[in-house]
N, C-alpha and C positions, 0 to 999 in steps of 0.2 A: 744323864744326870738330871733328876727331877728337882726343882727348886721349891723350897719352903722359906719364905721370908717372914720371920716372926717379928715384924716391925710395924711401926705406925706410918712410915713415910717412904717405903720403897716405891720406885717410879711406877710399877705396874700393879702390884698386889698389896701395897702397904695397907695395914689394918685388917686384912681379911683373915689372918691366922694368928692374931695376937693371943687369943685364948688357946691354952695348951691342947685341950681336947680337939679343937678344930684343926690345929696344926698337925697333931698326931694322925687324925683321920685322913687328912689330905695326904700326908706322907705315905700312909698305907695304900691309899688309892693310887698314887703315882707308882708305887711298887707293883701293884696289881696290874696296872696298865703297861708295865714293861720297863720301868726305870731300874737300872742295875745299881745306881748310887742315888741316895737321897741327900741333897745338900741343904743343911740347916744353917740359916744365918739370922743373927739378931740385931745387926747394925746396918742401916742403909748406906749404900755407896753410890747412890744416884748423884748426877751432877748437882753441886751446890749443897749437898747434905752435910749435916753437922754430926760430930761423934757423940757417943754415949759412954757412960762409965762402965768399968768392969762389972760392978755389981748388977747393973741393969741388964747388961748383956747376958751374964750368967743366969739371971732370973728368967730371961726370955727363952734361952735355948736348952738348958740342961734337962729340964723336965720333958721337953719334946723329944730329945734324943733318947732318954731312958724309955719313954713310952713306945717309940718306934722300935727300939731294940728288943723290948719285951714281947712285941707282937710279930716281929719279922726278922728274917735273917739277911735282908737286903743291906748292902754296904751303906754306911752313913759317913758323910763328910761334914766338917764344921767349917763354915765360911767366917773366918775371923782373922784379925791382925794382932790379937792379944795372946800372949803366952799363957796367962792364967786361964783364959777361956779355953784355949786349945787343950791344956792339960786336963781340965775338968771334963771337957767333952770327950776326950779319949777314955778317961776313966768311966764315963757314962755309956760308952759303946761306939764312939766314932773311930774310924781307922784311917781317915784321910784329913789333912788340914789344907784348906783352900784359902790362900793368903793373897789378897789383891795388891799388897805392897811388896810381894816377893820376899817376905821375911826381912824387911828393912826397918819397918816402924818399931818393932819390938824384937831385937835380935835374939833374945832369950828363947823365942819360939823355935829356933833351930835346935837348941839343946833339947827342948821338950819332944820334938819330932824324932830326933836321933835316939834319945833314951827310950822312947816308947816303941821304936821301930815302926813308926807310922809312915804312911805315904803322904806326899805333899804335892800340891800344885801351886806354882808360883806364877804370878801375872805381871805383865808390864802395865804401868800407869804413868802418864806424864803429869807430874805435879800431885795434887791431892784432889779428893772428890769436890772440894769447894772451888778449886781453880782449874781443874783439868780441861775444861772446855773453853777456856779463855784463849782463843786463837792458837790452837796447837799447830806446830810447824815441824817438819822433818825434811831433810834432803832426800833420804831414801828410807821410807818408813819400814819396809820389810827388812832391810839390812840392819837398820838401827835397833829395831825391836828384837830381832834375832840375836844380835851381838850383846845387847843388854841381858837377855835371858840366858845366854851362854855364860856370861860372867857370873850371874847369880847361881846357875847350876854348879859352876866350879866352886863357888863359895860354900855351897851346901855339901858338896862332896868332900871338900877339904875339912869340913867340920865333922865328917863321919857319917853322913847320910848316904846310903847305898844308891848309886846312880839309877838302878832299876826301880827305885821308889819315887822318882821325881817325874812329874809332868809339867808342862809349861802352857801358858795361856797368853796369847798376844794382846788381850785386853781390848776387845772390840768395844768402841764407845768410851773408853777411858783415856781421854786426851787425844782424840782422833776426830778428824772430819769424816764426812760420808765417803769422800774419795780415799782417805787413808784406810777406812774400814774395808772398802772393796779391795784395795790393794792387798791388805793382810789376808783376806779370805782366799784370794788367788795365789797368795804366797805361802800357804800353810806348809807345803812340801819343803820349801826352802828353810823355813823356821825349824821344822823337824830335823832337817839335815844338819844345820849349824849347831843346834842344841843337843842333838842325838837323844831326844826325848819325845815321848808321845805328846801330841798337842790337843788341848781342850779348848773349845771356843764357846762363848756365850753370845748369841745374836738374838735371842728370844725377845720379841716385842720391843726391840730397841728403836730409838728415835730415828736413826739413819734409814730404817726400813720405811718409815713414813715419808722421809725425804725422797726415797726412790719411787714411792707410790705417788708422790706429788700431793700428799694430804696427810699431815701429821695426826689428824683426828681419826683416821681410819683404823678399824680393827686390824691388828698386825699378825694374827695367828697364821694365816696362809702365807704371808710374806716371810714369817719366821721359818716355816717349813721349807720354803724355797731356798732361803739362805743357808739353812742347815744342810740341804742336799748339795748345794755348791761346796760347802765345807767338807762334806763326806767324800765327794768326788775328787777333792784335792788332798785327801789323805788324813783327815782329822781322826784322832783317836776317840774323842768324846764330844758330845753336844750337851751343853747345860741349858735346859729348857723349862719353861713353865707348863707347857701343854704337851705331855708325854704321848698321849694316844695318837694324835695326828702325825707326829714325827715317826712313831713306830710304824704306822700304816704306810707312810711315804717310803720309808726305808725298805719295808717288806716288798713293796711294788718295784722299787728300783732294783733290788737284789734279785727278785723273781724274774724280771725282764732280762737282767744281765746274765742269769743262769738258765735261760731257756724255759721258764715256767716252773722252776722249782719253788716250793713254798718254804719260806724261811721263818723259823720260830722267832 
């Protein structure tokens, strides 16, 4: 899953793709590099971020989705918590809704997803983007995140969304310490088992990688790839990344070695 943040303040690429033409071109580049899903978001969820209005979010993302859909058959997801934005994005060509609040902030989004027969990814977050990194604590982070996501999956299924349309995301960096993030990456198989859903993770360029490197100011692309490979080895279904090409190369080498020199597309 290749990321396009059509925002001013995302932690890694805020401001780079505010212009629709730049965002569309970048989305097409990510697809060319091997992304099978393009994730378009108009509202930053970095730690401490503030929300934006529906109108502002719509203005940012709908034209981008239309532009990518007109030029590519690659799947598109909309990264939003708002039902109005999800509905408009689906009409514009998105087929997956990626909701960091697990469809709790705006419950009507469940109806939108069900009625459109869209796919959905629900994420665990402790608190809100403004507060989530204020001393997050768990007794057993893998168990607690897995159980929360299981409850949310049950809610969506009870509302009429087909189980096979649901993926889950443990929310790396969303109300977690570096140790919590590491535990979750090692616990992907357990989360997949308890939720009975494919697991998506987003570790790309996140701050905990700088902590592991001992330098938060370091470039984190190589570290992101390393963390992505760990997730892959522990059974992840999808990787949400900013830098598609190096992840694709790393996965090709890993799979090639695993299968005795076979080249994987």
